[in-house]
C-alpha positions as CSV (number, residue, x, y, z in Angstrom):
1,M,42.6,-72.2,-46.7
2,T,41.2,-74.4,-49.6
3,A,37.9,-74.1,-50.4
4,P,35.2,-77.0,-50.6
5,I,35.3,-78.8,-53.8
6,N,31.4,-78.3,-54.4
7,N,31.1,-74.6,-52.9
8,H,31.0,-72.5,-55.9
9,R,29.0,-74.6,-58.4
10,P,25.5,-75.5,-58.3
11,T,24.6,-79.0,-57.6
12,R,23.7,-81.5,-60.8
13,S,21.4,-84.4,-61.3
14,I,22.4,-87.7,-61.3
15,P,22.0,-89.5,-64.9
16,R,19.1,-91.8,-65.7
17,C,21.1,-94.4,-66.8
18,L,23.0,-94.7,-63.3
19,K,19.4,-95.1,-61.8
20,L,18.4,-97.7,-64.2
21,A,21.3,-99.8,-64.1
22,Y,21.6,-99.5,-60.1
23,T,17.8,-100.6,-60.1
24,A,18.7,-103.5,-62.4
25,F,21.3,-104.7,-60.3
26,V,19.2,-104.6,-56.8
27,A,16.6,-106.1,-58.6
28,V,18.7,-109.2,-59.5
29,L,20.8,-108.9,-56.0
30,V,17.7,-108.7,-53.5
31,P,16.0,-112.1,-54.3
32,V,19.2,-113.8,-54.7
33,Y,20.1,-112.6,-51.3
34,W,16.9,-113.3,-49.8
35,F,17.0,-116.8,-50.9
36,E,20.5,-117.4,-50.2
37,Y,21.1,-115.8,-46.6
38,G,17.7,-115.0,-45.5
39,P,15.8,-111.7,-44.9
40,A,17.7,-110.9,-41.8
41,N,20.9,-110.5,-43.9
42,F,19.6,-106.9,-45.1
43,L,20.2,-105.6,-41.6
44,W,23.7,-105.4,-42.5
45,G,25.0,-101.8,-42.8
46,S,26.0,-102.1,-46.5
47,D,22.8,-103.8,-47.8
48,I,20.9,-101.3,-45.8
49,A,23.1,-98.9,-47.7
50,L,22.4,-100.5,-51.1
51,L,18.8,-100.4,-50.9
52,V,18.6,-96.9,-49.4
53,T,20.8,-95.6,-52.0
54,L,18.1,-97.1,-54.7
55,A,15.8,-94.6,-53.1
56,A,18.3,-91.8,-53.2
57,L,19.3,-91.8,-56.4
58,W,15.7,-91.5,-57.9
59,L,14.8,-88.8,-55.4
60,E,18.3,-87.2,-55.9
61,S,18.3,-86.7,-51.9
62,R,21.5,-85.3,-50.5
63,L,20.6,-86.2,-47.1
64,L,19.9,-89.8,-47.8
65,L,23.3,-90.1,-49.8
66,S,25.3,-88.5,-47.2
67,M,23.9,-90.7,-44.5
68,M,24.6,-93.8,-46.5
69,T,28.2,-92.6,-47.4
70,I,29.4,-91.8,-43.7
71,A,27.5,-95.2,-42.9
72,I,29.7,-97.6,-45.2
73,L,32.7,-95.4,-46.5
74,I,35.0,-96.7,-43.2
75,P,33.5,-100.3,-42.9
76,E,33.6,-100.6,-46.7
77,Q,37.3,-100.0,-46.9
78,G,37.7,-102.5,-44.0
79,W,36.0,-105.1,-46.3
80,C,38.0,-104.4,-49.5
81,A,41.2,-104.6,-47.8
82,D,40.0,-108.0,-45.7
83,L,39.4,-109.3,-49.4
84,L,42.5,-108.1,-51.0
85,I,44.7,-109.6,-47.7
86,R,42.8,-113.1,-48.3
87,L,43.4,-112.8,-52.2
88,T,47.1,-112.0,-51.6
89,I,48.3,-113.8,-48.5
90,G,45.6,-116.4,-47.7
91,I,42.1,-116.8,-46.2
92,D,43.9,-117.7,-42.8
93,A,46.1,-114.7,-42.6
94,I,43.8,-112.4,-40.4
95,E,41.1,-112.7,-37.8
96,F,38.5,-110.2,-39.3
97,K,35.8,-112.5,-40.7
98,G,34.3,-109.9,-43.0
99,T,35.0,-111.7,-46.4
100,Q,35.5,-114.9,-45.3
101,Y,32.2,-116.2,-47.0
102,M,33.8,-115.1,-50.5
103,F,35.9,-118.3,-50.4
104,E,33.4,-120.5,-49.3
105,T,32.3,-123.0,-52.1
106,S,29.3,-124.0,-50.7
107,I,28.0,-120.7,-51.8
108,P,27.2,-120.4,-55.5
109,L,30.1,-118.2,-57.2
110,F,27.4,-116.0,-59.0
111,V,26.0,-115.2,-55.3
112,R,29.1,-114.3,-54.1
113,S,30.2,-112.2,-57.2
114,L,27.4,-110.2,-56.2
115,S,28.7,-109.1,-52.9
116,L,31.3,-106.8,-55.1
117,F,28.9,-104.2,-54.6
118,H,31.0,-103.7,-51.7
119,V,33.5,-102.5,-54.1
120,A,31.3,-100.2,-56.3
121,L,29.0,-98.5,-53.6
122,P,31.2,-96.2,-52.1
123,V,32.5,-95.1,-55.6
124,V,28.8,-94.4,-56.5
125,L,28.0,-92.4,-53.1
126,L,31.2,-90.5,-53.2
127,W,30.3,-89.4,-57.0
128,C,27.1,-88.8,-56.4
129,L,27.7,-86.4,-53.6
130,Y,30.5,-84.6,-56.0
131,R,27.1,-84.1,-57.9
132,L,24.6,-83.1,-55.4
133,G,26.6,-82.2,-52.2
134,Y,26.8,-83.3,-48.5
135,H,24.0,-82.7,-46.1
136,Q,25.2,-81.6,-42.8
137,L,22.3,-83.6,-41.3
138,G,23.9,-86.6,-42.5
139,M,25.6,-87.2,-39.2
140,L,22.2,-86.9,-37.3
141,G,20.3,-88.9,-39.3
142,Q,22.7,-91.9,-39.6
143,S,23.2,-91.9,-35.7
144,L,19.5,-92.0,-35.5
145,L,19.1,-95.0,-37.9
146,S,21.9,-97.1,-36.4
147,W,20.3,-96.8,-32.9
148,I,17.4,-98.7,-34.6
149,V,19.3,-101.0,-36.4
150,L,21.8,-102.3,-34.0
151,P,19.2,-103.4,-31.2
152,V,17.1,-105.1,-34.2
153,S,20.3,-106.8,-35.2
154,Y,21.2,-108.2,-31.8
155,L,17.2,-109.3,-31.3
156,V,17.0,-111.3,-34.8
157,S,20.6,-112.2,-35.2
158,N,22.7,-114.9,-33.2
159,P,26.5,-115.4,-32.5
160,V,27.3,-117.2,-35.9
161,E,25.2,-114.6,-38.0
162,N,26.8,-111.8,-35.7
163,I,24.8,-109.0,-38.0
164,N,26.8,-105.7,-37.3
165,W,29.2,-107.2,-35.2
166,V,26.3,-107.2,-32.2
167,Y,27.9,-110.2,-30.5
168,G,31.6,-109.4,-30.9
169,F,34.3,-107.9,-33.3
170,G,35.1,-110.7,-36.0
171,G,34.5,-114.1,-35.8
172,T,34.9,-114.8,-31.8
173,P,31.8,-113.5,-29.5
174,Q,32.8,-111.2,-27.0
175,T,32.5,-112.3,-23.3
176,M,33.8,-109.0,-21.4
177,L,30.4,-107.2,-21.2
178,P,27.0,-108.4,-21.1
179,E,25.5,-108.2,-24.5
180,P,22.9,-105.7,-24.1
181,L,25.5,-103.4,-22.6
182,Y,27.7,-104.5,-25.5
183,V,24.9,-103.3,-27.9
184,L,24.7,-100.1,-26.1
185,L,28.5,-99.7,-26.6
186,L,28.3,-99.9,-30.1
187,M,25.5,-97.4,-30.3
188,V,28.0,-94.9,-29.1
189,L,31.0,-96.2,-30.7
190,F,29.6,-96.5,-34.6
191,P,28.8,-92.6,-34.6
192,L,32.0,-91.7,-32.9
193,L,34.7,-93.9,-34.7
194,I,32.8,-94.7,-37.9
195,Y,30.6,-91.8,-39.0
196,L,31.9,-88.7,-37.3
197,P,35.2,-89.1,-39.4
198,S,33.7,-89.6,-42.6
199,H,31.2,-86.9,-41.7
200,L,34.0,-84.2,-41.1
201,V,35.6,-85.1,-44.6
202,M,32.6,-85.3,-46.5
203,G,31.4,-81.9,-45.2
204,R,34.7,-80.1,-45.8
205,L,35.0,-82.0,-49.5
206,F,31.3,-81.7,-50.6
207,S,29.6,-78.9,-48.9
208,V,27.0,-77.1,-50.8
209,P,26.0,-73.3,-50.1
210,R,23.2,-72.6,-47.8
211,G,19.9,-72.5,-49.1
212,H,20.1,-75.7,-51.3
213,S,17.3,-78.2,-50.0
214,S,17.6,-82.0,-49.5
């Protein structure tokens, strides 16, 4: 059986240059996004991950880094795939609306270009886990966080914004279930379908010896 990647080496710190560069990027993005999209936009899972990762880098927190990795690893792959399909085939090729805004000329190009953090963030998080290791409580912590974020997203969002897909997957609101029941269903499906697969893989690839703190 193949040993985990990190199992036989000590954890290593995160370089200060990465922390400073990441901080500078977030310092630019936050006011721009706040003005362009409004504060509710920061409830999106990717935006939460972007901000929490800033704290995780400076604290070098394995727990926070692990939570954010399993939260966005699968969704960001979907975002990148959707963007690639729209670029190569056409923006009307599929129904998933995740990157539709990237082609809306009413949004300044600079603002849209900032969203390319969706491509870089998983790389940063995976590299940090390689350096520090995966925290086995990441699954529990991220599940608890989602059980707060999803209901709040429903309360402050609307079917047009559809933050975290609380009104339906894609651009069309779902009608099969009452809206609160659908949100409850998401609170079950997110941990099972998004967090658990990544948790199992990250725990296998980037485990650390017992006794290391978060």
